[in-house]
C-alpha positions, 0 to 999 in steps of 0.5 A, spaced: 617 518 876 611 514 874 606 517 878 604 510 881 611 510 884 613 517 886 609 523 887 608 527 880 611 533 883 618 530 883 618 530 876 621 537 874 622 539 881 629 542 884 629 539 891 634 538 896 637 531 894 640 525 897 646 523 893 648 515 895 656 514 895 659 511 890 659 503 890 665 499 891 668 496 885 667 489 884 674 486 887 675 482 881 675 487 876 677 494 875 672 500 873 672 503 866 673 510 869 666 513 872 664 516 878 670 520 881 669 524 887 670 530 883 665 529 878 660 527 883 661 534 886 661 538 880 654 536 879 653 541 885 648 537 889 643 539 884 642 532 880 639 527 881 633 531 882 628 529 888 629 527 895 631 519 895 630 519 887 635 513 887 631 509 892 625 509 888 628 505 882 626 499 885 619 500 884 620 499 877 622 492 878 615 490 880 611 486 874 606 491 874 610 497 873 610 501 867 615 505 863 615 512 866 612 517 861 612 524 865 616 529 862 615 536 862 616 541 856 621 544 861 625 538 863 632 539 864 638 534 862 638 531 869 631 529 868 632 526 862 638 522 864 634 520 870 629 517 866 634 513 862 636 509 869 628 509 870 627 506 863 633 501 864 631 498 870 624 497 868 626 494 862 631 489 865 626 488 871 626 480 872 619 477 871 619 470 873 626 470 872 626 473 865 628 480 864 622 484 862 625 486 855 626 479 853 618 477 854 617 483 848 616 482 841 622 481 836 623 483 829 622 475 827 614 476 829 613 481 824 614 476 818 610 470 818 616 466 814 622 469 817 625 462 818 623 455 817 627 453 823 622 452 829 623 457 834 624 455 842 623 459 848 630 461 848 633 468 845 635 467 838 640 472 835 638 473 828 633 478 828 634 481 822 636 475 817 633 475 811 628 469 810 632 463 809 628 460 803 631 466 799 636 461 797 644 461 798 645 467 793 640 472 797 644 477 800 645 476 808 641 481 812 644 478 819 644 485 823 645 481 829 653 480 827 654 486 823 653 494 825 650 499 822 656 501 817 657 494 815 663 493 820 663 487 825 665 487 832 669 481 833 670 479 841 677 477 844 675 469 842 673 471 835 666 470 836 662 476 833 658 481 838 650 479 836 645 484 837 637 483 838 631 488 838 625 488 842 618 492 842 613 493 846 606 491 844 603 497 841 610 499 838 610 492 835 603 493 832 604 500 830 610 497 826 606 492 823 601 497 820 606 500 817 611 495 814 614 497 807 614 489 805 607 489 805 606 496 802 603 499 808 608 504 809 606 507 802 599 506 802 596 507 809 591 512 808 593 515 815 600 517 813 601 520 820 600 513 823 605 513 829 607 511 836 604 513 842 606 515 849 609 509 853 611 505 847 619 503 847 624 499 844 630 496 846 636 494 842 641 489 846 648 487 844 651 480 846 658 477 847 658 470 846 662 466 851 667 460 848 666 454 852 668 454 859 669 462 858 667 466 864 663 472 863 665 479 864 664 480 871 657 482 874 654 481 867 647 478 866 648 472 862 643 467 858 642 462 853 641 463 846 641 460 839 646 463 834 646 461 827 651 457 825 655 461 819 658 458 813 662 461 807 658 463 801 664 464 795 664 466 788 671 465 786 675 469 790 669 473 793 666 470 799 661 473 804 658 470 811 651 467 810 647 463 815 647 456 814 640 455 816 642 451 823 643 454 830 647 452 836 645 454 843 651 458 847 651 462 853 651 470 851 653 476 856 649 483 855 654 488 854 650 494 851 643 496 851 639 502 847 633 504 851 628 508 847 622 510 849 616 515 847 615 520 853 610 526 854 612 532 849 617 527 846 614 523 840 621 523 837 623 518 843 628 519 848 634 515 846 639 512 852 645 507 851 648 503 857 654 499 857 657 494 861 663 497 866 668 493 863 667 493 856 673 498 854 677 504 856 673 510 857 675 518 855 672 524 858 668 527 852 671 530 846 678 528 849 680 522 845 685 522 840 689 517 836 696 516 839 700 510 838 705 512 844 699 512 849 695 505 851 691 502 857 695 497 862 689 494 864 685 488 860 677 490 858 672 485 855 674 488 848 681 491 849 687 488 851 692 491 855 697 495 852 694 496 845 696 502 842 691 508 841 693 508 834 688 508 828 692 502 826 690 498 832 683 501 834 676 500 831 679 498 825 673 497 820 672 490 817 667 492 811 673 493 807 673 491 799 678 487 799 676 483 805 680 484 811 677 479 815 678 472 815 672 467 817 674 460 820 668 456 818 670 450 822 671 454 828 665 459 827 670 465 829 673 471 825 680 475 825 683 479 827 679 481 833 677 488 835 680 493 840 675 498 842 675 504 846 669 508 848 671 515 846 666 519 849 664 516 856 658 521 857 656 521 850 658 528 848 653 531 853 653 539 852 648 541 857 650 545 863 654 540 868 651 534 863 657 530 864 657 531 871 650 530 872 651 523 868 656 521 873 652 523 879 646 519 876 650 513 875 653 513 882 646 514 885 643 509 881 648 503 882 648 504 889 641 503 889 641 497 885 646 494 889 640 493 894 636 490 889 634 483 890 637 476 887 644 480 886 642 484 880 647 485 875 644 492 874 650 496 878 655 493 873 652 498 867 653 505 866 649 510 863 653 513 857 648 518 855 641 521 853 639 524 846 632 528 845 629 533 840 626 540 843 619 538 846 614 537 841 618 539 834 617 532 831 610 533 830 607 535 823 604 541 825 612 543 825 614 545 818 621 543 819 619 536 822 621 532 816 628 535 816 630 534 823 636 529 824 642 529 828 644 536 828 638 537 832 639 533 838 639 535 845 643 532 850 649 527 848 650 530 841 655 524 840 652 518 843 654 512 841 655 505 844 662 502 843 658 495 842 653 497 837 656 503 833 663 501 835 666 504 828 662 511 828 664 514 834 666 521 834 673 523 836 675 530 838 673 535 833 668 531 830 662 532 835 655 531 833 654 524 830 648 520 834 642 516 834 638 521 830 643 520 824 640 514 822 633 514 825 629 520 822 623 521 817 627 520 811 630 513 813 628 511 807 628 517 802 635 517 800 637 517 792 642 512 790 642 508 796 635 505 796 631 502 791 626 508 790 626 513 795 620 513 799 615 519 802 618 521 809 614 519 814 614 520 822 614 512 823 620 512 819 624 513 825 624 506 826 628 501 822 623 496 824 618 498 818 623 496 813 623 488 816 623 483 810 624 489 805 629 491 800 630 497 805 633 493 810 640 495 811 644 491 807 648 488 812 653 483 808 660 482 810 666 480 805 671 475 808 677 471 806 675 464 805 678 459 811 676 453 814 671 447 812 664 446 813 661 447 820 662 442 825 658 445 831 652 441 833 646 444 831 638 444 830 636 441 824 631 444 819 624 443 820 
């Protein structure tokens, strides 16, 4: 725990613990499958660690609280997952009614000409979009609707799931000093200019609600500006591009990566959370595609009775020719995506790892029920946490530049079903995790990027590619449909 909130001796100590009983399920919804008594008991009473640990979470709601950073080099799996909940509460603490992470810097702030549309105080969900003045034929980099593999999660109402990124101030300053677009990454005299303990980035996913639609039960909701999209066609080939106009909609928080630099772990500790009702979940490494199986319940991104077949679930949308249709008049896509969470605790390989995560979720959600103002946090599950061995992502380690997903510890198959929907690891394909894309060689691939750049530790953050050709080329081929956008939108400046 942060030393200002809990005695420092609790970090790393193996003490008698208090495990809070599982919170009652919301009467209007059905849980995604976490928190069974058998799993909690399997933790052997040793996790969470620290007597009354979960009650201390409320301290991270304080406006003056800082991200927990204490992590002993010998810390176990339980302590990393406890950190994840601490950081999650801290990042979501309501500061004057606004979650803390929504007060941080966003990728648009890195570039002075990202958009010629005046910003308001609302959340804007186009953080990775190319400058509009580049012209209608410029490649769309709207990472807000397209995932890392180029596919898109389409919600049951036809709207895409959006994403946003939010950086603490020192994280932001470090990125700005090393932007590829300005030549700073290539020419910085200090090629190991890097982040510091306490830096963090949050990546959130948002489900756009249709007019009059109720949000997923218990989810945090807010108003946001989303781009009005349009077709950009060249003959039979069409892609979705932003029109330069925005509309204000209601969005619900359905997923979140919380990524923080703690002591002994410069690679950052990577944690991911999901709303409880996102999708059916499966014990780690147990999911198989089977058309004879299905779930009888409805979830936000799964329709009851949908077969667990490869033809019905997680169908990638970046195919060429396009498999997705876009109706510009409605701003919606089809077909909708049916989702499962294949590894409900991220494929955690540590002793009692899945049981530890379940016990921590149970204790944390129980404590969060007592947070003020009917906090939405009890309605989110920690999926898992991934990290490297301590003090290995340092230049004194001869192998630092080669560390990747194969070196992950903890949840080695960590994926969020709303952010990496199509990259999840099915049974027999373990080992795909955050470090597969985030490493020192993020911009060093031959044949994929304009010119391989020198590996640097700061390349673990894709934010340094903002505004450059090294951004993930998130284009989405679509079938043409509909007419010009009719939604009320903000005029250009």
